[in-house]
N, C-alpha and C positions, 0 to 999 in steps of 0.2 A: 781163954780170951786172947785174941791176937794183939800183939804189940803194934803200936802205930809209930813209935819213935825209938831211936837208939842213940846213945851219946858215945862219942869216941874222943880220944885225946891224942893228937899228933904233936910231936916235938916241934915241927916246923910250922904248924898251923894253929896249934892250940885246940880248943873245943870244936868239935864238928858234930852237927846233929843231922841224922838221917831220918826222914819222915816218909812213911808209906801212905799214899792217898791216890786220888783219881783226878783226871782233868775234868773240866766242865763237860767234855764229850764222853766221859766214862772210861778213858784209857788209864790203866794202872801206871803209876810212876813212883819213883823213889826221888825225893828231893833231898839235896844236901845243902846245909847252911854252914858257912864258915866265914871267918874274917881274915882275908889275906893280910899279911903284915903291912901296916900303913894305910889300910883301906877300911871302908865300912863293911858290914855284914853283906855277903853276897850269896846267891844261891845258884844251883845248877840241878837239872833233873835228868833222869834216866827213864825213858818211857818204854812201855810194853804194849803189845797188841791187845785190843779189848776183846779177847776170846778166852774161853776157859783155860787154854794152854798158856796164853799170855799172862793170865792172873796167876797161875801156878809158878810161871818163871819169875814174875815179880816177887811173889812170896818167897821162893827159894833164894833169890838174889838178896833180898832184904834180910832174910834169916842167916845167910852164910857170909854176909859182909865181913871183910877183914881189912886191916889197915893198908895193905897194898892195893886193894880195889879202890879204897877211898882216896889214896894218893893219885891213883890213875884218873879218877873222875876230877879231882881238883886241879890236876895238871891241865885238863881241858879247859877249866874255868880260867886259869891264869894265861893259858894260850890265847883264849878269846880276848882277854883284856890286853894282852900284849899287841895283838893284831889291831885293836882299836887304839892303841897308844896310851892306854891308861895304867899300864904296869911298866 
């Protein structure tokens, strides 16, 4: 059975949940849910091509996730918020 969610703990972010699913158009993606300090829960996704190769890449990315990759993704989230003036 494939896992659909993984939980991580980062000192600077606390609990982070990664969920593997697909968009309404069938594109594989990995969604990350976290709560930036002082904010509500937020999410950001990493999308993959809706091809057999893209599905394999999404599966491998999800399976091999590590804390450094998660930090990199969450930095994109805070960067978007900073550009919008909310962080």
